[in-house]
FIZAVO-803175 format. One record per residue (C-alpha): residue number from 1; residue in three letters; x, y, z. Coordinates in Angstrom, 3 decimals. Layout:
num	residu	xx	yy	zz
NUM	ALA	X	Y	Z
...
***
This chain:
num	residu	xx	yy	zz
1	MET	-24.835	15.482	28.097
2	PRO	-27.942	14.873	25.850
3	GLY	-27.516	13.088	22.548
4	ARG	-28.019	15.601	20.565
5	LYS	-25.217	18.023	21.887
6	LEU	-22.684	14.803	22.139
7	LYS	-23.563	14.267	18.274
8	ASN	-22.530	17.764	17.415
9	LEU	-19.326	17.687	19.698
10	LEU	-18.567	14.827	18.093
11	TYR	-19.049	15.820	14.574
12	GLU	-17.054	19.033	15.133
13	GLN	-13.981	17.317	16.277
14	VAL	-14.228	14.899	13.359
15	ALA	-14.603	17.958	11.022
16	ARG	-11.562	19.257	12.641
17	ILE	-9.544	15.890	12.353
18	GLY	-10.348	15.883	8.518
19	LYS	-9.653	19.368	7.815
20	ALA	-6.138	19.245	9.400
21	ALA	-5.313	15.854	7.112
22	SER	-6.714	17.525	4.124
23	SER	-3.296	18.575	2.562
24	PRO	-1.382	16.320	0.995
25	LYS	1.876	17.708	2.738
26	ARG	0.362	17.319	6.306
27	LEU	-0.357	13.861	5.337
28	GLU	3.590	13.333	4.407
29	LEU	4.033	14.855	7.692
30	ILE	2.002	12.978	9.577
31	GLU	3.783	9.925	7.825
32	VAL	7.418	11.156	8.777
33	LEU	6.000	11.831	12.686
34	SER	5.043	8.260	12.771
35	GLN	8.553	7.131	12.426
36	GLY	9.530	9.136	15.919
37	GLU	9.633	12.641	17.200
38	LYS	11.068	15.431	15.145
39	SER	11.939	18.980	15.318
40	VAL	10.250	21.127	12.942
41	GLU	13.545	21.694	10.877
42	GLN	13.838	17.935	10.705
43	LEU	10.311	18.033	9.177
44	ALA	11.127	20.534	6.567
45	VAL	14.117	19.218	5.213
46	ALA	12.512	15.840	5.347
47	THR	9.424	17.501	3.267
48	ASP	11.266	19.730	1.300
49	ILE	9.824	22.723	2.857
50	SER	10.530	25.580	4.484
51	VAL	10.545	25.929	8.307
52	LYS	8.182	28.506	8.586
53	LEU	5.538	26.356	6.168
54	ALA	6.371	23.165	8.296
55	SER	5.503	25.059	11.507
56	ALA	2.000	26.154	9.842
57	HIS	1.250	22.891	8.938
58	LEU	2.066	21.379	12.363
59	LYS	0.041	23.991	14.059
60	GLU	-2.910	22.716	11.720
61	LEU	-2.302	19.391	12.502
62	LYS	-2.113	20.200	16.346
63	SER	-5.643	21.921	16.209
64	GLY	-6.866	18.698	14.370
65	GLY	-5.475	16.193	17.233
66	TRP	-2.810	14.731	14.843
67	SER	0.113	16.166	16.639
68	ARG	1.151	17.186	20.475
69	ARG	4.856	18.773	21.692
70	GLY	6.987	15.810	22.975
71	ALA	10.077	15.823	24.604
72	ARG	13.081	18.429	23.955
73	ALA	10.715	20.370	21.704
74	ARG	10.050	18.017	19.624
75	THR	6.909	17.038	17.761
76	CYS	5.313	13.579	17.529
77	ILE	1.964	12.253	16.590
78	THR	-0.848	11.823	19.273
79	GLY	-1.730	7.913	19.705
80	TRP	-5.495	8.677	19.352
81	TRP	-5.731	6.049	16.902
82	THR	-4.283	3.202	18.991
83	CYS	-6.483	4.133	21.844
84	ARG	-9.729	3.658	18.961
85	SER	-8.096	0.191	17.884
86	ARG	-8.167	-1.145	21.547
87	ILE	-11.529	0.163	22.515
88	CYS	-12.847	-1.052	18.555
89	GLY	-10.515	-4.544	18.912
***
């Protein structure tokens, strides 16, 4: 892949990650999810928001690569930073 095309793809992904984390409530959801898998209902209660709003925030987090669907239809945080720390030391 040519260098410019690769850079463009990288910058697009970084922008998606940043956009997904740009909400204080999403940052709180990331913090709660870092403690383990949770259902949407559990996340809504833990962050004092409606299930509908929690679901919308999770959709944004997923699009940015922050979360994924785990076991038993629960949401968990992806481990992309773990891979990065192994690579970068």
